[in-house]
C-alpha atoms as a printed R data frame, in Angstrom:
    type eleno elety resid chain resno       x      y       z
1   ATOM     1    CA   MET     A     1  10.415 59.728 -45.351
2   ATOM     2    CA   GLY     A     2   8.182 62.674 -44.355
3   ATOM     3    CA   TRP     A     3   9.203 65.107 -41.663
4   ATOM     4    CA   GLN     A     4  12.893 65.418 -40.803
5   ATOM     5    CA   ARG     A     5  14.444 67.368 -37.992
6   ATOM     6    CA   ARG     A     6  17.266 69.705 -38.989
7   ATOM     7    CA   GLY     A     7  18.532 71.382 -35.877
8   ATOM     8    CA   ASN     A     8  15.446 72.349 -33.885
9   ATOM     9    CA   THR     A     9  13.108 72.678 -36.888
10  ATOM    10    CA   LEU     A    10  11.028 70.097 -38.788
11  ATOM    11    CA   TYR     A    11  11.076 70.113 -42.594
12  ATOM    12    CA   TYR     A    12   9.009 67.984 -44.966
13  ATOM    13    CA   TYR     A    13  10.740 65.820 -47.589
14  ATOM    14    CA   ALA     A    14   8.930 63.550 -50.058
15  ATOM    15    CA   PRO     A    15  10.779 60.588 -51.598
16  ATOM    16    CA   ARG     A    16  10.451 59.732 -55.301
17  ATOM    17    CA   ARG     A    17  12.232 57.325 -57.643
18  ATOM    18    CA   GLU     A    18  14.472 58.600 -60.407
19  ATOM    19    CA   GLY     A    19  16.407 56.120 -62.502
20  ATOM    20    CA   GLY     A    20  16.251 53.365 -59.900
21  ATOM    21    CA   ARG     A    21  17.374 55.651 -57.078
22  ATOM    22    CA   VAL     A    22  15.313 57.268 -54.358
23  ATOM    23    CA   ARG     A    23  15.611 61.048 -54.323
24  ATOM    24    CA   ASN     A    24  14.159 63.264 -51.597
25  ATOM    25    CA   ARG     A    25  12.309 66.375 -52.684
26  ATOM    26    CA   TYR     A    26  12.298 69.290 -50.249
27  ATOM    27    CA   PHE     A    27   8.985 71.032 -49.479
28  ATOM    28    CA   GLY     A    28   9.900 73.088 -46.430
29  ATOM    29    CA   ARG     A    29   7.861 73.653 -43.298
30  ATOM    30    CA   GLY     A    30   4.953 75.925 -44.205
31  ATOM    31    CA   PRO     A    31   1.252 75.265 -44.807
32  ATOM    32    CA   GLU     A    32   1.984 73.745 -48.230
33  ATOM    33    CA   ALA     A    33   4.313 71.199 -46.641
34  ATOM    34    CA   GLU     A    34   1.700 70.348 -44.004
35  ATOM    35    CA   ALA     A    35  -0.976 69.879 -46.706
36  ATOM    36    CA   LEU     A    36   1.337 67.591 -48.700
37  ATOM    37    CA   ALA     A    37   2.141 65.610 -45.557
38  ATOM    38    CA   ARG     A    38  -1.596 65.120 -44.879
39  ATOM    39    CA   GLN     A    39  -2.140 63.989 -48.493
40  ATOM    40    CA   ALA     A    40   0.747 61.524 -48.304
41  ATOM    41    CA   ASP     A    41  -0.541 60.182 -44.979
42  ATOM    42    CA   ALA     A    42  -4.063 59.708 -46.393
43  ATOM    43    CA   ALA     A    43  -2.664 57.915 -49.460
44  ATOM    44    CA   ARG     A    44  -0.561 55.644 -47.220
45  ATOM    45    CA   ARG     A    45  -3.595 54.791 -45.059
46  ATOM    46    CA   GLU     A    46  -5.631 54.001 -48.198
47  ATOM    47    CA   ARG     A    47  -2.880 51.697 -49.536
48  ATOM    48    CA   ASP     A    48  -2.681 49.938 -46.166
49  ATOM    49    CA   HIS     A    49  -6.472 49.529 -46.104
50  ATOM    50    CA   VAL     A    50  -6.548 48.033 -49.623
51  ATOM    51    CA   ALA     A    51  -3.666 45.694 -48.770
52  ATOM    52    CA   GLY     A    52  -5.538 44.548 -45.650
53  ATOM    53    CA   LEU     A    53  -8.680 43.851 -47.678
54  ATOM    54    CA   LYS     A    54  -6.666 41.852 -50.206
55  ATOM    55    CA   ARG     A    55  -5.157 39.760 -47.405
56  ATOM    56    CA   LEU     A    56  -8.595 39.248 -45.864
57  ATOM    57    CA   LEU     A    57 -10.350 38.260 -49.083
58  ATOM    58    CA   GLY     A    58  -7.519 36.293 -50.622
59  ATOM    59    CA   CYS     A    59  -7.228 35.963 -54.356
60  ATOM    60    CA   PRO     A    60 -10.486 37.090 -56.045
61  ATOM    61    CA   ASP     A    61  -9.860 34.787 -59.011
62  ATOM    62    CA   ALA     A    62  -9.813 31.766 -56.710
63  ATOM    63    CA   LEU     A    63 -13.099 32.867 -55.130
64  ATOM    64    CA   VAL     A    64 -14.734 33.231 -58.548
65  ATOM    65    CA   GLU     A    65 -13.443 29.809 -59.644
66  ATOM    66    CA   GLU     A    66 -14.772 28.215 -56.460
67  ATOM    67    CA   LEU     A    67 -18.172 29.861 -56.966
68  ATOM    68    CA   ALA     A    68 -18.292 28.740 -60.622
69  ATOM    69    CA   GLY     A    69 -17.401 25.166 -59.632
70  ATOM    70    CA   GLY     A    70 -20.189 25.115 -57.058
71  ATOM    71    CA   ALA     A    71 -22.666 26.456 -59.620
72  ATOM    72    CA   ASP     A    72 -21.606 23.731 -62.086
73  ATOM    73    CA   ARG     A    73 -22.140 21.017 -59.459
74  ATOM    74    CA   LEU     A    74 -25.546 22.451 -58.525
75  ATOM    75    CA   LEU     A    75 -26.605 22.540 -62.193
76  ATOM    76    CA   GLU     A    76 -25.440 18.948 -62.736
77  ATOM    77    CA   VAL     A    77 -27.400 17.667 -59.726
78  ATOM    78    CA   THR     A    78 -30.501 19.602 -60.799
79  ATOM    79    CA   LEU     A    79 -30.373 18.175 -64.327
80  ATOM    80    CA   LEU     A    80 -29.801 14.616 -63.090
81  ATOM    81    CA   VAL     A    81 -32.763 14.852 -60.707
82  ATOM    82    CA   SER     A    82 -34.901 16.302 -63.523
83  ATOM    83    CA   GLY     A    83 -34.289 13.230 -65.689
84  ATOM    84    CA   TYR     A    84 -31.471 14.389 -67.930
85  ATOM    85    CA   HIS     A    85 -28.237 12.563 -68.659
86  ATOM    86    CA   ARG     A    86 -24.978 13.564 -70.222
87  ATOM    87    CA   ARG     A    87 -23.917 12.245 -73.575
88  ATOM    88    CA   ASP     A    88 -20.940 13.628 -75.494
89  ATOM    89    CA   ARG     A    89 -20.709 16.559 -73.079
90  ATOM    90    CA   ARG     A    90 -24.304 17.590 -73.841
91  ATOM    91    CA   TRP     A    91 -27.273 17.266 -71.533
92  ATOM    92    CA   ARG     A    92 -30.166 15.293 -73.055
93  ATOM    93    CA   PRO     A    93 -33.508 14.179 -71.687
94  ATOM    94    CA   ARG     A    94 -33.597 10.541 -70.716
95  ATOM    95    CA   HIS     A    95 -36.144  8.598 -72.746
96  ATOM    96    CA   VAL     A    96 -38.183  6.151 -70.736
97  ATOM    97    CA   ARG     A    97 -39.666  3.128 -72.467
98  ATOM    98    CA   HIS     A    98 -43.191  2.382 -71.431
99  ATOM    99    CA   ALA     A    99 -44.260 -1.285 -71.198
100 ATOM   100    CA   ASP     A   100 -47.799 -0.599 -72.400
101 ATOM   101    CA   VAL     A   101 -46.769  1.023 -75.701
102 ATOM   102    CA   PRO     A   102 -46.541 -1.556 -78.517
103 ATOM   103    CA   ALA     A   103 -43.295 -1.666 -80.490
104 ATOM   104    CA   ARG     A   104 -43.497 -0.610 -84.130
């Protein structure tokens, strides 16, 4: 709501919710009203900035899940290249039988 003109003079009103209804609180037109108006404007700009960042970044949970999925794939490829295999959801080293070792 903010500044409202009554006649030829501007007065500052601040809206607030009471019981589901919006009520306007009167603060007048002096230095206190101007300070409150500056505070409300700064808070509004901060909320708009945060909302813009949220739109730009998207959902942080989705970004974390995507990063975790990529890390899992990288780990799997690294273990496979290093000679491990998966058995019963556990990574185990692959045993290689050598032809020159006699069987017991």
